[in-house]
N, C-alpha and C positions, 0 to 999 in steps of 0.2 A: 525704347528710346530713353534717354537719360536727361535729367535736369539737375543742375547743381548751382550752388551759389558761388561767390568768389572764393578763391583758393583758401584764404585763411579761415573760411567757415568750414572747410572740409576736415582739416586736421592741423594741429599746430606745426609750425616749421621746426625742423630738426635743430639740435643744439648748434650745428655749424651754420645756421641761418640759410641753409639750402632752401630755395623757394619750393613751396608745394605746387605740384602740377595736377592737371586733370587725370593724368595717367596713373596717379597714385590712389585714386578713389577706389574703395573696396565695397563689396556687396556680400550678402549672405544668401544669395538665391539658391545655392546648392548645399545649404546648411553648413557651410564653412566659409571663412573669410577668404575672398579672392578678389583680384583686381577686376574691375568691370570689363576691361577690354579682353580678359582671358576667358570670360564665361560665354559659351555658345548658346545664348538665350537673348531674346529681345526683352530688355528691361528698361523701365523708366525709374530713375532714382530721384526722389524728391527730398532734398536735404532740409535740415532744421531751419537754416536761414531762409531758404526759398519759401518754405511753408509759412514762415513768419512774415516774409515780405508780401506774400499774396493773401494773407488772412485766412488760411485754411484752418477750419475748426473741425470739419467732419468729412466723411467720404464724399459727400455731394459737392463740397467746395473744391475738391482737388481735380475735378474733371476739366477745369480750365487749363490745367497744367499738362494734360496727357492727351495727345492726339489719339483718336480711335477709342476713347473712353467716353461713354455717355451714362449719366446717372439721373434717374427720374423718380418722382413720387406722384402718387395719385390721391386716393381718398384720405390718407393720413400719412404722417411721417413714418408710421409703422409699416408702410408699403413702399419701400424704396428698393430700386433695382439698378444694378450696375451692368453695363454691356461693354465688351471689348471687341473691336473689329466688327461691330454690328451684331455680335452674338451675346445673348443673355437670356435670362428667364423672363418670359413675357407674361404679364398678368399679375393679379393680386392673390393668387391661391397659395396659402401657406404650405399646402401639401407638396408644392414644387420646390425641390432643392435648387440652390443657386448655381448657375453655370459659371459665374465668376465668384470665387470664394474670397472671403475676407478673413484674414488671420491677424490677430492682435496679440503681440508678445507671445507668439507661438501657439496661441489657442484659436482654433477654428470656431467661427461664429455660425450659428445654425442657419441664418438667412442673411441676405444683404441688409435688410431692415434692422436686424439685431445689432449690426455694426454701425448703425447710424446714430451718431451722438457726438458730444464734445470729446475729441481724442486726447485733449490735454497737451502735456509737454511731449513733443515728438523729437526723436533723434533722426528718423528718416522714414520714408515710405517707399517701398519697392513695388512696382507694378509689373508683373510677369505675364507675358502674353502667350496664349496657347495652353494646352493641357499640362498639368503639373503634378500628377498623381504619384510620381515616383520620388518626390522630394518632400512635399508637404503631407501632413498626416491624412487629410481628407481629400479624396479625388474630386477634381473639377474638370470641366470640359472646355472652358474658354479662357481661363486665366486665374491669377491670384493677386489680390491686393494685400501685401504684407506690411503691416504697420509695426514699427519698433518704437516704443516710448523710451524716454530717458530713464536710465537706471540710477540707483543711489550711488553716491561717491563718498569718499572719506574727507571731503572738504566741506566745512560749514558754509552754507549759503542761504540767502533769503531772496526770493524773487516775487515781484508782484506787478500787476498791470491794472489800469483803469481805462475803460473805453466808453465813449459817448458817441452817439450818432443820430442820424435822422430816424424818423419813425419812433422816436422816444427810446432809442437803444441805449441801454446802460449795462455794462458788464464789468465784473471784477474777477480777478483770479490771482492766486498766490501759491507759492511752493516754499517748503522748508526742507533743507537737506543737512544731515549731520552724521557724524560717526558716533557709534555707541561704545567704541573700544577699538582695539587694534584690529579686530577681525569681523566687525559688523558695522552696518550703517543703515540709515533709513531715509525715506523721502516721502513727503506728503504733499499732495496737490489738491486744490479745491477751486471751484469756480461757480459763479452765479451770474446768469444773464437774463435780461428781460428786454422785450421790444414790442411795440404795438404792431397790429396787423398791417400787411402791405396790400391787402385786397379790401375793397369796399363791398358792403353787403346791404341790399335792400330787403327788409324783413316783412313788409306788408302787415305789420302789427304783431308778428311773432307767432308762437310764444318765444322765439329767439329774441334776445335783447342785444347781442353783440352786433355792432354795425361795421366791424372790420374782421378780418380773418388772416390767418397765416402769421400770427404773432409768435413770440418766443417767451418762454418762461421755464427755464430749466436750471438745475444745479447738479453738480457732480463732485465726487470725492474719491480720490485714489491714494492708497498707501502702499509703500513697498518696504520690505525688510530684507536686507542682504546679509547673509552669513558666509564667511570664508574661513572656516576653522583651520584649514590647512592650505598650502599652495596648490594642492591638487583637487580641491573640492570647493564649490560655491553653490549656495542655495538662495534663490530669490523668491520671496513670497509676495504676491500681489493680491490686494482686496480692493474692490471698487464698487461704487454705487452711483446711480444716476437716476434722475427723475425729470420727466417732461410733463407739464400740465398746461396744455396749450389749446388753441383753436385752429384746427387744420383738417381738411382742406376743402375749400369751395372751388367750383368750376364756373367758367363764364360761357355764355352762349356765343357760339361762332356762327350758327345758322339757325334762324327762327323758322320752324316748319309749320305745317298746317294745324297741328294740335295746339299751337300757342294761343290761338283765339279761344279755344275751349278753356284752357288754363286761365287766361285773363278773366273770362266770365265767372270763374269759380273763386277768384282771389279778391279779398277785400280791397276796394279802391279800383278794381278792374285792371290791375297790372301785375301779372304773375311771371311774365317773361319779358326781358328787355325789348323794347319796341324796335330798336335798331342796334344790332350787334356792333360793338366797338371795343376791341380788346384793349386798346390803350387806356380806356377808362378804368380797367380792372374792376368792373362792377359786376358782382354776382348777385343772383336772386336766391334767397333761402329763408324759409320761415322757421326752420328747425336748427338746433345747435350742431356744431361740429367739434364739441369738446373731445379731448383725448387725454388720457392719463397713462403714461408709459413709464414703467419701472424696469431698470436693468441692474443686476448685481451679480457678483461672482467672486471667486477666489481661485488662485492658481499657485502652484509651486513648481518652479523649474530647478532641477538639480543637474549640475555638470560635474562629473568626476573623471579626472584624468587617471586612467587605470595604470597600474604598474606593469601590466602585461600588454602584449600586442602592440609594441612600439608606441606606448603612451596613447593608445586609443581613448577617445572621450565617450563616456556613457552619459547620455542625456535623458532625463525623465521629465515630462511635463504632465502634471496632473491638474485637472481643472473641473470646477462645477460652475455652471452658469444658470441663472434664473431670470427670465425675461417675460414681462407681462404687459400687454397693451389692451386698454379698454377705450374703445373709440365710438364715435357716433357719426351719423351721416344723414343729410337730407337727400334721400334717394332720388327724388325727382328733379333735383337741381332747379327748383323754381320756388316762387314765393307762395304757391298754393299748398295747402295742407293735404298732400296726396299720400306720401309714403316716407317713412323715416326709420331710423334705428337709434334708440336712446343710449346715452353714455352710462350703461349699467352692466356690471359684470355678467349678470344672468342673460343679458341680451346681446352683448357685443364684447367678446373676449378672444384674444389669441395669446397663448402662453407656451413658452418653451422652457423645459428643464433639461439640462444636458450635462452628463458626466462624460469626460473624455480622458483617455490615458494614452500618451505617446512615449515610446521608448526608441532611442536611436543609439547605435554604436558606430562611431566615425573614427577612421584611422587612415594612416598614410604609410607607404613605403617609398623607396626610390622611384618605382615605376607605377605605383597604384595609389589612387585616392579612393577609398571605399566607404560605403555606408550601408548598414542594414537597419531596418526599423519595423516596429509593430505599432499598430494604431487600433484603438477601440473606442467606440462612443455608444452611449445609451441615451436616446433622446425621447422625451415625452412631449407630445404636442396636443394641446387642448384648444378647441375652438367652440365658442357659443355663438350661434348665428341666429338672427331674428329679422322679421319684417313686420313693422307696425303700420297699420292702416290709418291714415289721417281722416279728418272729417269729410273731405271731398273726394276721397278715393272712389267710392261707389258711383256718385253722379258723374265723375270724370270718365271712369271706365265705361259706364253705361252709355253715356253720350258718344264716346269714341267708337265703341263697338256697334252701337245702333246705327251710327252714320255709315260705317263700313258695310254693314249688312244691307242697309237700304240701298247703298250705292251698288252693291252686287245685284240686288233685285232689279234695280233700274236698268242695269246693263243687259240683263237677260230678258227683261220684258219689253224693252224698246222695240225689238223687231216685230212684236205683235201689236205695236201701236198703243201700248199701255204705259202710263206714267206713274211714278211713285212719289208720294208726298214725303219729302225728307225733313220736314219742318220740325218734327218731334220724335227724334230717334230714341230718346230715353223711354218714352211711353211704349214704343214698339219693343224695346228690349225687355221691359217688365213683362210684356205678354210672352215673349220667347222663353224667359226663365221661369215663368209661372209664379213669380214672387212679386210682392208689392215694391214699387220703386223706393229706393233709399234704404233697404234693409239687407242688401246682399253681402256687404263687407263692413265689419267693425272690429276694432281692437287689434289683437295680435294675430297675424296671418300664420307665420312660421316661427317656431322656437325649437331650434335643432342643436344637438350635441354631437361633437366629434372628439374621439380620444384615440390618438395614434401613438404607437410606440415604434421606434426605429432603432435597431441594433446594427452597428457596422463594425466589422473586424477586418483587418488587412495586414499583410506582410509586404514590405517593399524594400527595394535596394536600388542604389544609384552609385555607379562605379566609373571612374575615369582611368583608363589605361594610357600611360605615356609610352606609346610604341617606339617612338624616337624622340629626340629633343624637340622636334618640330611637329610631330603628329600625335594627336590625342584622340582616343575613341572612348565615348561615354555610353554605357549600357545601363538602362534602368528598367525595372520590372516590378509589377504590383499584382497581387491577387487579393480581390475584395469579396467579402460575403456580406450581403445586405439582407436583413429580414425586417419586414414591416407588417404591422397588424393595425386594423382600423375598426373601431366600434362606432357605429352611427345610429343615433336615435332621433326620430323626427316627430314633431307634434304641431298641431294646429289648435292652439288653446281656445280660440273663439269660433272654431269650426269653419266650414266653407259651404254655406247653404246654397249659394248660387251654383257652385261647381257640382255639389251633390245632386241638386235637382236636375241639372242639365245632363249629368252622366247617367241618371236613373233611366231615362229614355229620351235621348237627344232628338231622335227622328220624330217621335210623337209630340214633344213639346214644341220643337221648331215647326213641325208640320201643322200643328194646331194653330199656332200664331199666324203662320203664313196663310193658312186657309181663311182666317178671319180677314187678313189683308186683301187676299184675292177676291173675297166676296165684296169687298168695298169698291171694286172696280165696276160693279154693276152685275147684271144678269149675264153670266157666262155659261155656256154649255158645260154640263158635268164632265164630259170627256176632256174639254180644254182645261178645266180646273185640275183634273187629275194629271194631265200632261205637265202643267206648270209646276205642280207639287213634285212630280217625279224628277223635274229638272232642278228645282230650287233647293229642295231639302238636302240632297247629297252635296250641293255646292256650299250651302250656308251653314248647315249643322256643324261641320268641323271648325268653322270660324268662331261660332258662338262657344263651342266647347273649349277651344283653345284659349279664348280670352277669359272665359269664366274660370278656367283651371290653369292659370299661370302658376309657375312653380310654388310661389309662396301661398297660393290659395287653393292648391289642388288637394282635394280631400283624400285622394289615393295615397298621399304621403303620410297622412295622419296615423300615428301609432306604428309606423314602420320602424323596424330595427334590423340593421344589417351588420354582418361581420365579414371582413375581408382580410386576406393574408397573402403575402407574396414573398418569395425568396429569390435572390439573384446571386450568382457566383460568376465573377467575371475577371478576365485578365486584361491588363493594360500595361503600357510600357513605352520606352523611347530608345532611340539609337542616334547618337550624334558623332560626327567625325569633324574634327577641327585641325587646321593646318596653319602653322606660323610660317609665312613666307619670309618674314624678317621680324625684327623687334617691333616694327611699326604696323605690320599688316597681318591680319588673321582672317581666314575664311572658314566657314563651317557649313555643313549640310546636316539636317536633322529630320527624323521621322518619328512620329509619336502616335500612339493609339490611346485616346482618352475616353473616359466613361463617367456618366452621371447617373445615379440610381433612378429607377422608376418610382412610382408611388401611387397615390390615390387623389382624386379630385374631391376636395372638401367643400362640396356645395350640393344643393338639391339639383339633381340632373334628371331630365325627362326627355323622351324622344318619341318618335313614331312607332318604334318597335321594341323599346325597352333596352336598347343597346347604346353605348356611348357614341358609337359611330353613326347612329341613325339621324335622320333629319328631324326638324321640329315636330313635337307631338306632346302628348300628355301622359304617356306611359312611364312610370317611375323606372329609373335605371338602378339596379342593385350593384352591378359591377362597374365601379368608377375607376378602375386601375388603368395605368398607362405604363408602357415598357421603359426600360433604361434608354438613355441617350448616348450615342457613340460618335466619336470623331476620329478621322484619320487626318493628321496634320503633318505638313511638310514645309520646311524652311530652307532657304539658301541665303546665308548671311555673310556680311563683310564688316569687319571692325578695323578701323585704321587710326593711327596716332601720328600727328604732325607737330611741327613747331616746338620741338623738344618737349613734347608731352602736353602742350597747352592748347592743342586743337584736335578734337575728336570728330571723325565722321563715321557713322555707322549706318548700315542699311540692311534690310532683309526682304526677300521675296517670300510670300507665304501662300499656301493653298490648303484649305481645310474643307473636308467633306463630312457633313453631319448626317447620321442616320437616325430615324425616329426622333427628330427634333421635337422637343416638348413645347407646344404652342398652347398657351392658355388664353382663350378669347372670350371677351364679354359680348354676348350676342343680344344684348338689350334686356334680357330677363335673368340670365345666369351665366356663370363662367363655365366653359366647357373646354377640357383638355383634348387637343388633337395631336396625334403623332404624325409629324410631317415626314414622309419617307426620305426626303433628301433636301439638304440645304448646303450650299457651297459659299465659302468666303475666300476670296483670293485677292492679292494685291501686293502692296509694298509699304514697309515702314522705313522711315529715314530720319536722321537727326544730325545736327551739327552743334557742337559745344566748343566755344572759343573763348579763351582767356588771353586777350591781346597783351601787347607789351605795355599798354597804358595801365598803370597800377590802379586796382580797384574796379576795373571794367570787366564785365562778364556778358557775353552774348550767347544766346541759345535759341534753337529753333528745331522744329520737326514737323513731319506730316505723315498722315496715313491715307493711302488710297485703298479702299476695300470695296470690291464688287461682291456683295453679299446677297445671294439670290435664292429664292425657293426653287425646288425642282419643278419639272413639268407635270408631275402626277396630279390628277384632279382629286379634289377633296370632296367628301360626302356632303358637307354642309354648304347650302347655297349662299350663306353669308360670307363664305371665304373663296368665292369664285375668282377674285382678283389676284390671289396669291401665286398660282403656278407661273413660273418663269420670270417673276418680277422681283425688283430689289426689296429686300426685307425691311420691315418697319424698324424705326430707331437706328437705321444704318445709313448715315450719310456716305456718299461715295468718297468725298474728300473731307478731311479735317486736318487742321494744322495749328500750331501755336508758335509764338515767338516772344522772347523776353529779353530785356536789357536791364542790367543792374550796374549801378555805378556808385561807389562811395569815395569820398575824398576828405582830407583833413581840413579843419577850419581852425587856424591858429595852432597853439601848442598842445591843447588838451581836448579839443572838440572834433567832432566828425559829423558829416552829413551823408545821407544814403538815399538813393532814388531807385525805384524799380517800376517798370511799366511792362505789362504783358497783355497779350491778346490771344484769343482762341477763335478760329474760324470753323464753321460747319456748313457744308453745302446742303441743299434741300434734302429733306427726307420725310417719310410718312410717320406720323406719331400714333397710328392705330394698328392693331394687330390684323384687322381685316383689309387694310390698305384703301379705305374709303378716300376718294379724292378730297373730300371736305376736311380731312385730317392732315393734309400736307402742310409741312412747315417750310417756308422759304429759307434760303441761305441767310445766315446772320453771323455777326462777330461780337464777341464779348471782350471788353477792355477793362483791365484793372490797373491801378497805380497806387504807389505809396511813397511818401517823402518823409524822411526822418532826420532829426537833428538832436545830437546829444553828446555825452562824453565818450572819448575814444575807448576808455576802459569799460564802457557799457553800464556804468553806475546808474545812468538815467538816459532815456531816449524818448523824445516826443515825436509821434508819427501822425501824419495826416494821410488818410487813405480813402479810396473810392473803389467800389466794385460795380461792374456793368455801367461804366461811366457814360456811355451813350444812351443809356436807358432803353435798351432793346426789349421789345415785348415779343415773347416767343412762347410757343406751345411746348410744354413738357410731354403731355399725353392728350390725344384727342379721343373722345368717346361718343358713342351713340347715346343721346339722352334717353334714359330708361322709359319704356312704354310711350315714346313720343316719336313715332316714325317720321322721318324727314327732318328731325332736329338733331343738332350736334353741339357738344360742349367741349371745353378743353381746360386742363389744369396748366396754369402759366408758370413760367420760370420767374425767378426773383427780379424785381425792378432795380433801379439804381439805388445804391446805399452808399453813404459816406459818413465820415466821422474822424475822430482822433483818439489815439491811444498813448497813454503815458506808461512807460516801462521803467521799473526800478530793480536794481540788483545790488546786493551787498554780500 
């Protein structure tokens, strides 16, 4: 679907003052300039003016403009995920490549989160739906967000803006463009933005001192240098740097479970979890910091040479190096009790990507053929440092929790015998079970792990359109990809795991000894009955104790482990499209595509009952954390129509996508585990209307996506995922739609006013990968608006704006509160923000 601003924002009118129409809008979805209505792909085109009208700064902001697009963040801004038609990478594992690729100025970004930041001066954004591996350098299985920034020109110009808003928002940005001579030009853009947090935080005395969260504090700089030594050669070099030093992200309690009372008792002041969940208060409980430090920098060189052979074919080379690093922190327990956390230190919390990429394309045309062949290579290094630090109340909390559960299990099994269990002091009981003094089981650093992954990808691809007749076009695309990944993982428990070690040494004896003492407390029981009770209770209770004493971060079996994994994939993908022009105003097409996304490794401590990734919960370390590639067979039947002399567009497409081995990364309360879902289907319709009425300055646009995106009926091995088979996928609303109206009008001889209002609707959907009912998000609508007044030549413009004007409170992602069975939390979307912006241009 497409979104554009009024006509004069698309391109300047011709010298004969012929008005510009929507039908003249061009895109580069197939790596050549083509009219939107001639391209047999579902595309959303977001123009510069529309992006400015709606205040889009980053990939997350733009979701309000695109039906079927959902963008979410969880523990930090470094964990941002885009989904199209309900399909995207689920979870926060950096080892998972993105189902929806982000390409900025021709350079593929390693993950969605790496593309999250101030995009600066934008020419347009194209959102392509469905697999796109035969056109863009990196293969993707769900779609591509193609960002094109403004290039240098030979006209001297200075632009600037100043923004102020609620939550203490202050932002400045500026750009300078000039020629360096007849054949070269440059452009420099810089921005600095700050804002207070949008979430409130109760710290219970800290050590956290920040009482708000979700603030902004970032700056960015981008410079471009354009050389055009001959009419047939242009070279554009881009260097950029961005820094974010912010606090993000806390979650709020959506359901207070039975463990909350234990947490309250261990928190100074007696309040560790909010007494009555109320999302509208945006009140989170956290005693540890959520500081994050994200640095993103890179350089690229794009060379376009119109060759003197092959009918002026264009040879394009894009060479790039990217370096992205995120140091984040988290209060793991999402409460005000000091249970578990990760500090903002590189040694303890780091995700870093270094990526070199090279793309070569040769594009040409004949009377009957538009052809392209390309090569793509990338070499990516991914480093992750992961840790779990135990707070001062971790041990008493876990001891009380486990002791309660164990005694509850005893009570259940002894009740038929007429025996009762005193559950008043479960912590004392647990100290007997573990054989260690109460209070010494867990201190300091539980886990301190290192992951170093290298991924090399090489591909050859081609995309060709044959004009069989003046009305019939056939497009054939093909890609061969070779992916090789290696992973070195090193695990350590710096402060040991005494409780786990003691329990694992002889769990039956330790549990049996403690139970024997408890059974003796019931009075004089015949030895035969005592033995019968022990034979029933030990097998039932020992695994529970071992499981809680040996949670992944405290499992002594991981300490000193070192594993090496390697996998190579060689896969074909491609597309076939047939388009027919019934007239100058009507085109239909049918397409089929085979998409592919590489497999990889789970970068987390994984353990199960049998030492296999597919096993159920257990304490045996898993050495093989690999998962296979993800494949999709995608089919579309599309219609593109033009009416009202090119001023009214109506486009629609039916789609059906079947995914095999869909990569689902689920947080199961203690660790992230990747599951390959045998089958996922997404089917439905995309539709749009773009209308530029006869009323000068008025533009109306709207669109919707209906997507029935469901898991297959295959049962999964993990009991935590029993709700998946046959149900609608998480983060996949059945219906989503948007509408926007823009109107500008003259005020006197030299002034102009401009107004835009837009809304995005999402039907209900589940925000958790396990589809827990508690994670359901009801249907909601977001409304944005902007009113501007300034000079017609745009020398200055003062704008008043608001986003999420109705102040909708909605969940981005719902999670199980870690080690708090029966409690759930959620990361919230942004609240209402408003302010004003002054733009200057000379």
